[in-house]
N, C-alpha and C positions, 0 to 999 in steps of 0.2 A: 493854180491850175484854172484855166478857163476853157469853155467849150463854146464855139461860135461867137465869142466876144461878148455875150450877154449874161452868162451865168458862170460861177466859179467859186473857188475857195482854196483853203489850205489843206493839202493832203496830210491826214493825221494817222492813217493806218495802211499798211501794205503787207504783202506776202511775196517772198522771192521764190522763183522757180528756175531751175537750171537744166542744162542739156543732159547731165548725168543723173538727174533727179527722177526717180521712178514715178513721182506724182505729177510730173510736168508733161504737158501735151507734146513737148519736143523730144521726149525720152527715146522714142523709136525712130526718130529722124523726121525729115520734112514730109508733109502731106499737103493736099489742097487746103484742108482745114487750118493747119497750123503754119502755113507758109510764111505769114507775116512775122512769126517768131524768129525766122532765120534771115530776116531782112535787116536793113540798117538800124543802128541805134537811134533812139528818139522817135521811133514810129509806133503807132498803135497796133496792138494785137487785140482784136475784139472778137468774142465768141459767145455763143448761146450756151448757158450752163443748164443741164438737165431739161433742155427744151423750154425753159421758163424765163430765165433772166439773162440779160446781156451783161457781160463782164468786160472791163477795160483794163488793159495792161500796157505798160511802157516797155518796149524792147530795149535790152541792154546790148549784150554781145549775141552773136548768132546762137539761137536755141535757148536764150535766157531772157526772162521778162519779169516784171514786177507788177503784180495785181494790185490795183488801187482798191482798197477795201472800205475806206471811209474818208470823208472830206468835211472840214469845218466850213459851212457855207458862208461866203463873204459878199458875193455880188449876184444880183438878179434873183433875189429871194422870192419876189412875186412870180417870176416865171417858173422857178422851181416848185413853188407851192401849187401853181396851176397844174403842173404835171403830176405832183404827189400831194393831193389835197389833205391827206391824213397821215399821221404817224411821223416817225423820224424822216428827215429829208435825205440825208446822205450817209447813214450808218449802215453799211453793208454794200457789197458790190452791185447788187440789183437795184437797190433804192437809189444809190449814187448815179447809176447810168440812166435811170428813169428821170430823176430830177434834172440831170444835165442834158438830157435828150441825146445820149450817145446811142447810135444805131449800128447794126451789123455792117452797114455800108461805110462806117468809119474805119473798118479793119484795113490796115496797111497805110493809113494816112499819117503824114508827119505831124509832129507837135511843133509846127513852125509858125503858128499864129494865124494861119488862113482859116481853118475850121477848128483846130485844136491848138491850144497853147499850154506850154509848161514852163514856168519860171521858177527861180530858186529864191528862197527866203531863209535867212539865217535863223534857225530855231535852236541854236546850240545851247541856249540857256535852259532848254527842256530836257528832262531825262527821257531816254528812249527805252521803252519796254520791249521785251523779247519773249516769245513763247511759241508753242506749236501752232501750225496752221490749222485752219478750220475747214471742215466738210470734205476731207480727203480720207482715203483708206490706205494709201501707200505712203511710206516715209512720213507718217502723221506725227511722229514725235520730234521731227527736226525743228529746231527753234528758229524758223525762218519767217515768223510773223512779227511785225514791228509796229509800234504805236507810240504816240507822244503821251507821256505821263500827264495825268490831270485833265485830259480832254474828255468832256462828257459825251461826245459824239462817236466814240469807238463802237464798232459793230458788236463786240462782246468784251467782257472784262478779261484781263490777262490773269 
């Protein structure tokens, strides 16, 4: 994954949210805030969580998106560290968006390489961990958090 062509890395942790999922922003249907979640696949759904941190999702099907929780930094580490001078760079959705300079204005943008890019890398030799999502109150026991085993940059242990 790269943002604006200068920073990026490998996605190592995600959470899934679906249209029939009570924890999903799309559960009650489209609104002005969640409209991007009902847009085309491969577009960004970006929102402010608790009025504090920006969160980045990739839209799948209408009303379904994947929250990017952690990234293994690969490119543009100097730029990332300038944005996040202390602590983990990309372990957690708020840290990740700060390091990558993801803004609310990125909501609804395609991951087509212009400002945001998403490419695929075969990590099939890694075990995928599965567990409950973090920081939600509804459907909190659903095992829809995924991470690559052995990665030190996960937002929390599984």
